[in-house]
C-alpha positions in Angstrom: 0.0 0.1 0.0 2.9 2.5 -0.8 1.7 5.7 -2.1 2.8 6.5 -5.8 5.3 9.1 -6.3 3.6 10.2 -9.4 1.0 12.0 -7.3 3.4 13.3 -4.7 3.5 16.9 -5.7 -0.2 17.4 -6.2 -0.9 15.6 -2.9 1.9 17.5 -0.8 0.3 20.9 -1.5 -3.0 19.7 0.3 -1.4 19.5 3.8 -3.0 21.6 6.5 -2.2 22.4 10.0 -4.9 22.0 12.5 -4.6 23.7 16.0 -7.2 22.9 18.6 -7.1 24.7 21.9 -9.4 24.9 25.0 -11.6 21.7 23.9 -14.0 20.8 26.5 -16.7 18.2 25.8 -19.6 17.0 28.0 -22.0 14.2 28.0 -25.1 14.7 29.7 -23.7 17.7 31.7 -20.7 15.9 32.8 -17.2 17.1 31.2 -15.4 14.1 29.7 -12.6 16.0 27.8 -11.1 19.0 29.9 -9.5 22.1 28.2 -7.5 19.8 25.8 -5.1 21.3 23.2 -3.1 19.8 20.5 -1.6 20.5 17.0 -1.7 18.3 13.9 1.0 19.7 11.6 1.6 18.9 8.0 4.1 16.0 7.3 3.5 14.6 10.8 1.9 11.6 12.4 0.4 12.5 15.8 -1.0 9.5 17.9 -3.4 9.7 20.7 -2.9 7.0 23.4 -4.4 6.4 26.8 -6.5 3.9 28.8 -10.2 3.2 27.9 -12.5 6.0 28.7 -9.6 8.6 28.6 -11.3 10.7 25.8 -9.2 10.0 22.8 -11.9 9.0 20.4 -14.2 11.8 21.7 -11.3 14.3 21.1 -10.7 13.1 17.6 -14.4 13.3 16.7 -14.3 16.8 18.1 -11.6 17.7 15.9 -13.6 16.4 12.9 -16.9 18.3 14.0 -18.8 15.2 14.5 -18.9 15.7 18.3 -20.2 19.1 19.7 -17.8 20.8 22.1 -18.7 22.8 25.1 -15.8 25.1 24.3 -13.3 24.7 21.6 -11.1 26.8 19.0 -10.3 24.9 15.9 -8.2 26.7 13.6 -6.7 25.4 10.1 -3.8 26.9 8.5 -3.4 29.8 11.1 -6.2 31.8 9.7 -9.1 29.6 8.8 -11.8 29.0 11.5 -12.4 25.4 11.4 -15.7 25.8 13.4 -17.0 28.6 10.8 -16.4 26.6 7.7 -19.6 25.2 6.1 -19.8 21.5 6.1 -18.8 20.8 2.5 -15.6 23.3 2.7 -14.8 21.8 6.1 -14.9 18.1 4.5 -12.3 19.3 1.8 -9.9 19.9 4.8 -10.4 17.1 7.2 -11.5 13.6 6.9 -12.2 11.1 9.7 -12.2 7.3 9.6 -14.6 6.4 12.4 -15.0 3.1 14.3 -18.1 0.9 13.7 -19.2 2.0 10.3 -22.0 -0.2 9.1 -21.9 -2.7 6.3 -23.2 -1.2 3.1 -25.7 -3.2 1.3 -26.5 -3.4 -2.5 -23.2 -1.2 -3.2 -20.0 -2.2 -4.7 -16.6 -1.4 -3.3 -16.2 1.4 -5.8 -19.6 2.9 -4.9 -18.6 3.0 -1.3 -15.1 4.7 -1.9 -16.7 7.2 -4.2 -18.9 8.5 -1.3 -15.6 10.2 -0.3 -16.0 12.5 -3.3 -19.3 14.2 -2.0 -17.4 17.6 -1.0 -16.4 18.0 -4.5 -19.8 17.2 -6.4 -21.9 20.1 -5.1 -25.7 20.1 -5.4 -27.6 18.3 -8.0 -24.9 15.7 -8.7 -22.4 18.4 -10.1 -19.7 16.8 -12.1 -16.5 15.9 -10.4 -13.5 15.8 -13.0 -11.0 14.4 -10.8 -13.1 11.9 -8.9 -12.5 8.8 -11.1 -8.7 9.3 -10.7 -8.9 9.8 -7.0 -11.0 6.9 -6.4 -8.7 4.8 -8.5 -5.7 6.1 -6.4 -7.5 5.3 -3.1 -8.4 1.8 -4.2 -4.9 1.2 -5.1 -3.3 2.7 -2.0 -5.4 0.5 0.4 -4.8 -2.6 -1.7 -8.4 -3.2 -2.5 -8.4 -2.3 -6.3 -9.1 -5.9 -7.2 -12.3 -5.7 -5.2 -13.8 -2.5 -6.9 -16.7 -4.3 -8.4 -17.4 -6.8 -5.6 -20.5 -6.2 -3.4 -19.5 -4.5 -0.1 -21.6 -6.9 1.9 -19.5 -9.8 0.9 -16.4 -8.5 2.3 -14.5 -9.4 5.5 -14.3 -7.0 8.3 -10.7 -6.2 7.5 -11.4 -5.7 3.9 -14.3 -3.5 4.7 -12.2 -1.4 7.0 -9.6 -0.8 4.2 -12.5 0.2 1.9 -13.8 3.0 4.3 -10.2 4.1 4.6 -10.0 4.3 0.8 -13.2 6.5 1.1 -11.3 8.9 3.3 -8.4 9.0 1.0 -10.6 9.9 -2.1 -11.8 12.8 -0.1 -8.2 14.2 -0.6 -7.9 16.4 2.5 -4.9 17.8 4.1 -5.8 16.5 7.6 -6.7 12.7 8.0 -8.0 11.5 11.3 -8.1 7.8 12.0 -10.0 6.3 15.2 -8.4 2.9 15.8 -7.8 2.3 12.3 -5.9 -1.1 12.8 -9.0 -2.7 14.4 -10.2 -5.8 12.4 -7.0 -5.9 10.4 -4.8 -9.0 10.4 -1.2 -8.5 11.2 0.1 -7.9 7.5 -2.6 -5.2 7.0 -2.0 -3.5 10.4 1.7 -3.1 9.5 0.8 -1.8 5.9 -1.6 0.5 7.3 0.9 2.1 9.7 3.4 2.2 6.6 0.6 4.1 4.8 0.2 6.5 7.6 4.0 7.3 7.4 3.9 7.5 3.5 1.0 10.0 3.6 2.9 12.2 5.9 6.4 11.7 4.5 5.7 11.8 0.9 2.7 14.0 0.8 2.8 16.3 3.7 -0.6 15.3 5.1 -1.3 15.9 8.8 -2.3 12.5 10.2 -4.0 12.0 13.6 -4.7 8.6 14.9 -6.1 6.8 18.0 -4.1 3.8 18.7 -4.4 1.2 21.6 -1.1 -0.5 20.9 1.8 1.6 22.5 4.4 -0.2 20.3 2.4 0.7 17.2 2.3 4.4 18.4 6.0 4.5 19.3 6.8 3.0 15.7 4.7 5.2 13.7 4.3 8.7 15.5 6.3 11.9 15.4 4.3 13.1 18.2 2.2 11.2 20.8 -0.5 12.7 23.0 -1.2 10.7 26.2 -4.5 11.3 27.7 -6.1 10.2 31.0 -9.6 10.9 32.5 -10.2 13.4 29.6 -7.1 15.4 30.2 -3.9 15.7 28.1 -1.1 14.4 30.4 1.8 14.7 28.1 2.2 15.8 24.3 5.9 15.4 22.7 8.2 13.0 21.1 7.6 9.5 21.8 10.7 9.0 24.0 9.6 11.9 26.2 6.0 10.9 26.6 6.1 7.0 26.7 8.2 6.8 29.9 7.8 3.8 32.2 6.9 6.1 35.2 4.3 8.0 33.2 2.8 4.8 31.5 2.6 3.0 34.8 1.0 6.0 36.7 -1.7 6.4 33.7 -2.6 2.8 33.0 -2.5 1.7 36.6 -0.2 -1.3 35.9 3.5 -1.6 35.6 4.9 -0.9 32.2 8.6 -1.3 31.3 10.0 0.5 28.3 13.2 -0.4 26.4 14.8 0.5 23.1 14.9 -2.4 20.6 18.6 -2.8 19.8 17.7 -3.9 16.2 15.1 -1.1 15.3 16.0 1.7 17.6 12.4 2.0 18.5 10.6 2.0 21.9 9.1 -1.3 23.1 6.7 -1.5 25.9 5.8 -4.4 28.3 2.9 -4.6 30.7 3.9 -6.5 33.7 1.0 -8.7 35.3 0.9 -11.0 38.1 2.2 -13.9 36.1 5.1 -12.0 34.6 6.1 -10.8 38.1 6.1 -14.4 39.3 8.3 -15.6 36.3 10.7 -12.7 37.0 10.9 -13.8 40.8 11.6 -17.2 39.9 14.3 -16.5 37.3 15.9 -14.2 40.0 16.0 -16.9 42.7 17.1 -19.8 40.5 
């Protein structure tokens, strides 16, 4: 799923910076995200991590305007108020791959991916001259081009996840948000999707923001990591500065060791449960 070099120049110009400050979100009168701030920069992958219920997906959905905030300031490229843009204009700047999308019925894979072109069609089915090429590129990038004419209802969960991602790529935005994108994917496609995230940032200047549960995946792909706990941003910075054993242990409520892989030079984490601890004691005393 490597991004084609032939479109690099055209896509690189689309990269946008998204700055969010003072984001507070409430459910039924109770704040679940508290005064959060973060920046998604062109050419960077930013990954949100944290325990279940820490507000990662809520914050991401708020950046995409799918979740109403009690307070928020969202600015695109320094002078464009993301909250003031109309839905169609905003959708040309920001795309979001959400969790739990329904399985389309009676549509081909190409039909589903073409939904990503809606910001460019205008009312009454206005022509979209670049649509066919954009859809073809998105199908190829996500490895589903050979499924283009297959009925979407006949796909596996992993295949369908890649089709929905293709729809986001066909949207051709400068900011791409991904909410747990490796869910339902087998190991090969998890790795290839992480590679694609890096390709989009490195080769095309896209600002990529993603929620990931796997700390090792976050360390491998991210330029910046945002750690959340109980709806608050605990740390925001380089993976080496954020993913420390002390901070992770305190945030997740379980001992987490962190080391550098001697082969890759990347961080590697290990959560230590009761049985791990017993094995360590036995090896120490033997």
